C-alpha positions as CSV (number, residue, x, y, z in Angstrom):
1,M,43.4,88.7,173.9
2,G,41.4,85.9,172.4
3,I,38.2,88.1,172.1
4,L,40.2,90.7,170.2
5,R,41.5,88.0,167.8
6,T,37.9,86.7,167.3
7,I,36.6,90.2,166.6
8,I,39.3,90.8,164.0
9,W,38.6,87.5,162.2
10,V,34.8,88.2,162.2
11,V,35.3,91.7,160.7
12,L,37.8,90.4,158.1
13,T,35.4,87.6,157.1
14,A,32.5,90.0,156.9
15,V,34.5,92.4,154.6
16,L,35.5,89.5,152.4
17,V,32.0,88.2,152.1
18,I,30.7,91.7,151.2
19,F,33.5,92.1,148.6
20,A,32.7,88.6,147.1
21,M,28.9,89.4,146.9
22,A,29.6,92.8,145.2
23,N,31.9,91.3,142.6
24,W,30.1,88.1,141.8
25,Q,30.7,88.3,138.1
26,V,31.9,85.8,135.5
27,V,35.4,86.5,134.2
28,T,37.4,84.7,131.6
29,V,40.9,83.8,132.6
30,T,43.5,82.8,129.9
31,I,45.7,80.2,131.5
32,W,47.7,79.3,128.3
33,P,47.0,80.4,124.8
34,G,44.0,78.4,123.6
35,W,43.0,77.4,127.1
36,E,40.6,79.7,128.9
37,A,38.5,79.2,132.0
38,E,35.4,81.1,132.9
39,T,34.9,81.5,136.7
40,K,33.6,83.9,139.2
41,L,35.9,86.8,140.2
42,P,36.2,86.0,144.0
43,V,37.3,82.4,143.1
44,V,40.2,83.9,141.0
45,I,41.1,86.2,143.8
46,L,41.1,83.4,146.4
47,A,43.2,81.2,144.1
48,A,45.7,84.0,143.6
49,F,45.9,84.5,147.3
50,L,46.5,80.8,148.0
51,I,49.1,80.5,145.3
52,G,50.9,83.5,146.8
53,A,50.6,82.4,150.4
54,L,51.9,78.8,149.7
55,P,55.6,79.7,149.4
56,M,55.5,81.9,152.5
57,W,53.8,79.1,154.4
58,I,56.5,76.7,153.3
59,A,59.2,79.1,154.3
60,L,57.6,79.6,157.7
61,R,57.4,75.8,158.3
62,T,61.0,75.2,157.4
63,T,62.2,78.1,159.6
64,R,60.2,76.8,162.5
65,W,61.5,73.3,161.9
66,S,65.1,74.6,161.9
67,L,64.7,76.7,165.0
68,K,63.0,73.8,166.8
69,R,66.0,71.5,166.0
70,R,68.4,74.2,167.3
71,L,66.4,74.7,170.4
72,D,66.2,71.0,171.1
73,A,70.0,70.7,170.7
74,S,70.6,73.6,173.0
75,E,68.2,72.1,175.6
76,R,70.1,68.8,175.4
77,Q,73.4,70.5,175.8
78,A,72.1,72.5,178.8
79,A,70.8,69.3,180.4
80,D,74.2,67.7,179.9
81,L,76.0,70.7,181.5
82,R,73.6,70.7,184.4
83,A,74.2,67.0,185.0
84,L,77.9,67.6,184.8
85,A,77.8,70.4,187.3
86,H,75.8,68.4,189.8
87,R,77.9,65.2,189.7
88,P,79.7,64.2,192.9
89,V,83.2,65.5,193.1
90,E,86.0,63.3,194.4
91,P,88.2,65.1,197.0
92,A,91.5,66.3,195.6
93,P,94.7,64.6,197.0
94,A,96.5,66.6,199.6
95,P,99.3,68.7,198.2
96,A,102.9,67.7,198.9
97,P,104.6,69.9,201.5
98,V,106.6,72.7,199.9
99,N,110.0,73.7,201.3
100,D,109.8,77.5,201.1
101,A,112.7,78.2,203.4
102,P,115.6,79.9,201.7
103,P,118.9,78.1,201.7
104,A,121.4,79.0,204.5
105,P,124.3,81.2,203.5
106,T,126.7,78.4,204.3
107,D,125.0,76.2,201.8
108,L,125.5,78.7,199.0
109,F,129.3,78.5,199.0
110,A,131.5,75.5,199.5
111,P,134.1,75.7,202.2
112,D,137.6,76.2,201.1
113,K,139.7,73.0,201.3
114,P,143.4,73.4,202.0
């Protein structure tokens, strides 16, 4: 996979160098009224690319920072739960005996007293 990435970068660099050599002309850029700059066309294109790429790079870095914080918090929570699951358990006390026998029929009604 690394060789494929290297080939793509070499081809892209070659195309950009050929484009820059073919368009090596002086252009006048009006920045503000009364303020003009004369520069080569590839420099203007590179500057425009960098100005456009900067906000996306900042957005990428902030998203990665946010996701890294969330992942770290999740890993800490998982470690806490793992430690909680592997702690020694104290034996539960023995339950009290339960009297499940139904009452005798003689216990339900009081004897008649004369």
